[in-house]
matplotlib code that plots the C-alpha trace (Angstrom):
import matplotlib.pyplot as plt

x = [25.4, 25.9, 24.1, 26.6, 23.7, 20.4, 18.6, 15.1, 15.5, 14.7, 11.4, 13.5, 15.5, 12.0, 11.0, 14.7, 14.1, 10.1, 10.7, 13.7, 11.9, 8.9, 11.1, 12.9, 10.2, 6.9, 6.3, 4.6, 5.6, 3.5, 4.6, 4.6, 8.2, 11.8, 14.8, 18.1, 20.0, 23.6, 25.3, 29.0, 31.2, 28.8, 28.6, 24.4, 22.7, 19.3, 16.2, 12.7, 9.7, 7.2, 9.7, 10.7, 13.8, 12.3, 15.1, 18.2, 21.7, 23.8, 26.1, 24.4, 21.3, 18.0, 16.4, 13.8, 15.2, 13.2, 11.0, 9.9, 9.5, 6.8, 5.1, 5.6, 4.2, 7.1, 5.9, 9.1, 12.9, 11.1, 12.5, 10.8, 11.9, 10.6, 10.2, 13.4, 15.4, 13.7, 16.0, 18.9, 18.2, 16.9, 20.0, 22.2, 22.9, 23.6, 20.3, 21.1, 19.2, 17.3, 15.7, 14.1, 10.6, 10.4, 12.2, 10.3, 11.8, 12.9, 15.7, 18.9, 22.5, 23.7, 20.3, 19.0, 16.7, 13.6, 13.7, 10.3, 9.4, 6.5, 4.1, 3.1, 5.3, 6.8, 10.0, 13.4, 16.1, 17.7, 20.5, 22.1, 21.2, 23.9, 22.0, 19.1, 15.6, 14.6, 17.9, 17.9, 15.5, 17.5, 19.9, 22.5, 24.7, 24.4, 22.5, 22.2, 24.5, 22.9, 23.3, 20.4, 18.7, 15.9, 17.4, 20.7, 21.8, 20.3, 16.9, 17.3, 18.0, 15.8, 16.2]
y = [-24.3, -23.5, -21.6, -19.3, -17.4, -16.6, -14.1, -11.3, -8.4, -5.5, -3.1, -0.7, -2.9, -4.1, -1.2, -0.4, -3.9, -3.2, 0.5, -0.9, -3.4, -1.3, 1.4, -1.0, -3.4, -2.2, -5.0, -4.7, -7.1, -7.7, -10.8, -11.4, -12.8, -11.8, -13.4, -12.8, -15.5, -15.5, -17.9, -19.5, -19.3, -17.2, -13.5, -14.0, -13.2, -14.2, -13.2, -15.6, -13.5, -16.1, -18.9, -19.1, -17.4, -14.1, -11.5, -12.2, -9.0, -8.8, -6.4, -5.0, -4.8, -6.4, -8.0, -10.6, -14.2, -16.5, -17.8, -13.8, -12.5, -15.2, -14.8, -10.7, -9.8, -7.4, -4.5, -3.2, -3.6, -6.7, -7.7, -10.5, -13.0, -15.3, -18.9, -19.9, -18.5, -20.0, -23.4, -20.7, -18.4, -21.1, -23.0, -20.0, -18.3, -14.3, -12.5, -12.0, -8.9, -11.3, -13.3, -10.5, -9.3, -6.6, -4.5, -1.7, 1.5, 2.0, -0.1, 2.0, 0.1, -1.6, -2.0, -5.9, -7.1, -9.9, -12.1, -13.5, -15.7, -14.1, -16.7, -17.1, -14.2, -16.8, -15.3, -17.2, -15.6, -12.9, -10.7, -7.4, -4.8, -4.2, -1.3, 1.0, -1.0, 0.6, -0.8, -4.3, -5.5, -5.9, -8.1, -8.9, -9.2, -9.6, -7.2, -9.4, -10.8, -13.9, -13.8, -16.5, -18.6, -21.3, -24.4, -22.8, -23.6, -20.4, -22.1, -24.9, -23.8, -24.8, -24.2]
z = [25.0, 28.4, 30.8, 32.6, 34.7, 34.8, 36.7, 36.5, 34.8, 37.0, 36.4, 34.7, 32.6, 31.3, 30.7, 28.4, 26.4, 26.0, 24.9, 22.6, 20.7, 20.2, 18.5, 16.4, 15.4, 16.6, 18.8, 22.5, 24.8, 27.3, 29.4, 33.4, 33.6, 31.9, 32.6, 31.5, 30.4, 30.1, 27.9, 27.9, 24.5, 22.7, 21.9, 22.8, 25.9, 25.4, 27.4, 28.5, 28.3, 30.3, 29.5, 25.7, 24.7, 22.3, 23.1, 21.9, 22.9, 19.2, 20.7, 23.3, 21.4, 22.3, 19.3, 18.8, 18.3, 15.7, 17.9, 19.4, 15.9, 14.8, 18.1, 18.5, 15.1, 14.3, 12.0, 11.0, 9.9, 7.6, 4.2, 2.9, 0.5, -1.9, -2.4, -3.8, -0.8, 1.7, 2.1, 1.7, 4.5, 6.8, 6.5, 7.9, 4.1, 3.6, 2.1, -1.4, -3.9, -6.2, -3.8, -2.1, -2.8, -0.4, 2.3, 4.9, 4.1, 7.6, 7.4, 7.5, 6.6, 9.7, 11.3, 12.6, 10.5, 10.8, 7.4, 6.2, 3.6, 1.6, 0.9, 5.1, 6.6, 8.6, 9.8, 8.9, 10.2, 11.5, 9.8, 9.9, 6.7, 4.5, 2.9, 3.6, 3.1, -0.1, -2.0, -0.9, -4.1, -7.6, -9.4, -7.5, -4.2, -0.6, 1.6, 4.5, 7.1, 8.9, 12.9, 13.8, 11.6, 11.9, 13.4, 14.6, 18.6, 19.1, 18.2, 19.4, 22.9, 26.1, 29.7]

ax = plt.figure().add_subplot(projection="3d")
ax.plot(x, y, z, "-o")
ax.set_aspect("equal")
plt.show()
């Protein structure tokens, strides 16, 4: 991934970003610097929060990266998977109902979600919900489309 441009966010953009992430995930970003990095050949733009790629824009919507979610501990929009799903989710597979142990009830169809493993709570991936959180646990069917996961290009990005 090549950097197309890089610039500091204005105070109003930082405020909008912090508000959006607070409302969606219940996180409180408190940083000294916010730099938006536009990337060539990808659908993503990222925001370096104190130099770390913590935020990604997906369809113009800010959301935490895997690294950001592990750093800032989201309280909402969380899908938790069992040990059997970890290797699949970490490799970028979509999330299937049988692997889900729980999902927060604030998730609506189409929402961006973080996917965590149940033992340690580590975030493995970011995805888009195909159904509401109260409909995710079950026996069959794909319920989260994977967008970004541990080890992908975005995860490996550094400046």
